C-alpha positions as CSV (number, residue, x, y, z in Angstrom):
1,X,103.4,41.2,81.8
2,X,103.7,44.3,79.6
3,X,107.5,44.1,79.6
4,X,107.5,40.6,78.3
5,X,104.9,41.5,75.7
6,X,107.0,44.5,74.6
7,X,110.2,42.4,74.4
8,X,108.3,39.8,72.4
9,X,107.1,42.4,69.9
10,X,110.6,43.8,69.6
11,X,112.0,40.3,68.9
12,X,109.3,39.8,66.3
13,X,110.1,43.1,64.5
14,X,113.8,42.3,64.6
15,X,113.2,38.9,63.0
16,X,111.0,40.4,60.3
17,X,113.6,43.2,59.7
18,X,116.4,40.7,59.2
19,X,114.2,38.7,56.8
20,X,113.4,41.8,54.8
21,X,117.1,42.8,54.6
22,X,117.9,39.3,53.5
23,X,115.3,39.5,50.7
24,X,116.6,42.9,49.6
25,X,120.2,41.5,49.5
26,X,119.1,38.5,47.4
27,X,117.5,40.9,45.0
28,X,120.6,43.0,44.6
29,X,123.1,40.1,44.5
30,X,122.9,37.0,42.3
31,X,123.1,34.6,45.2
32,X,124.2,33.9,48.7
33,X,127.8,33.2,47.6
34,X,128.2,36.7,46.3
35,X,127.0,38.1,49.6
36,X,129.4,35.8,51.5
37,X,132.3,36.9,49.2
38,X,131.5,40.6,49.8
39,X,131.3,39.9,53.6
40,X,134.7,38.2,53.7
41,X,136.2,40.9,51.4
42,X,134.9,43.6,53.7
43,X,136.1,41.8,56.8
44,X,139.5,41.2,55.3
45,X,140.0,44.8,54.1
46,X,138.7,46.4,57.3
47,X,140.2,44.2,60.0
48,X,143.4,42.8,58.6
49,X,145.6,45.9,58.1
50,X,145.0,47.4,61.6
51,X,145.3,43.9,63.2
52,X,148.7,43.2,61.5
53,X,149.9,46.7,62.3
54,X,149.0,46.3,66.0
55,X,151.2,43.2,66.1
56,X,154.1,44.3,63.8
57,X,154.3,48.1,63.8
58,X,154.6,49.8,67.2
59,X,154.1,53.3,65.7
60,X,150.5,52.7,64.5
61,X,148.0,55.0,66.2
62,X,144.4,54.7,67.0
63,X,143.5,57.3,64.5
64,X,145.5,55.5,61.8
65,X,143.8,52.2,62.5
66,X,140.4,53.9,62.3
67,X,141.3,55.6,59.1
68,X,142.6,52.3,57.6
69,X,139.3,50.6,58.6
70,X,137.2,53.4,57.0
71,X,139.3,53.4,53.9
72,X,139.1,49.6,53.5
73,X,135.3,49.7,53.8
74,X,135.0,52.6,51.5
75,X,137.3,51.1,48.9
76,X,135.5,47.8,49.0
77,X,132.1,49.4,48.5
78,X,133.4,51.7,45.7
79,X,135.1,48.9,43.8
80,X,132.1,46.6,44.2
81,X,129.7,49.4,42.8
82,X,132.0,50.8,40.1
83,X,133.9,47.8,38.9
84,X,131.8,44.7,39.8
85,X,134.0,42.4,37.6
86,X,137.2,43.2,39.6
87,X,137.9,41.4,42.8
88,X,137.8,44.2,45.5
89,X,140.1,42.7,48.0
90,X,143.5,43.9,46.6
91,X,142.5,47.6,46.0
92,X,140.7,47.6,49.4
93,X,143.7,46.3,51.2
94,X,146.0,48.8,49.5
95,X,143.7,51.7,50.2
96,X,143.4,50.7,53.9
97,X,147.1,50.2,54.2
98,X,147.9,53.6,52.6
99,X,145.4,55.5,54.8
100,X,146.5,53.8,58.0
101,X,150.2,54.4,57.4
102,X,149.6,58.0,56.2
103,X,147.4,59.0,59.2
104,X,149.6,57.2,61.7
105,X,152.7,58.9,60.5
106,X,150.9,62.3,60.4
107,X,149.5,61.8,64.0
108,X,152.8,60.5,65.3
109,X,154.6,63.6,63.9
110,X,152.0,66.0,65.5
111,X,151.7,64.2,68.8
112,X,154.4,64.7,71.5
113,X,155.5,61.5,73.1
114,X,154.1,60.7,76.5
115,X,157.4,60.3,78.2
116,X,160.6,61.5,76.6
117,X,162.8,58.8,78.2
118,X,160.8,55.8,77.0
119,X,161.2,56.6,73.3
120,X,157.7,55.4,72.4
121,X,155.2,57.6,70.5
122,X,152.2,58.9,72.3
123,X,149.3,56.7,71.4
């Protein structure tokens, strides 16, 4: 009975926490549409470059993808905070792409290939 009671209290605190975060976000942003725009911008800048690279660029590395994701998130937040009138998606995509390509090329140059006969980079 104590496990169910503990799980119930955890669920109650989680619901209250989500409600408090939503109230804080609505105080920071003008409305729910601004929050949705930031969420979609963040998603687009963080996920799109590594996803497209995974499909179309065989030399992309795990480190490059992670660097691109971090750069996309950081650029989105920086543009949103420093230049709120500027749409953040284009600078964020460019920052993510530059970081991903730079790190992938650097890691590919420093990492020996796993099998010399296959011709693939070691990822």
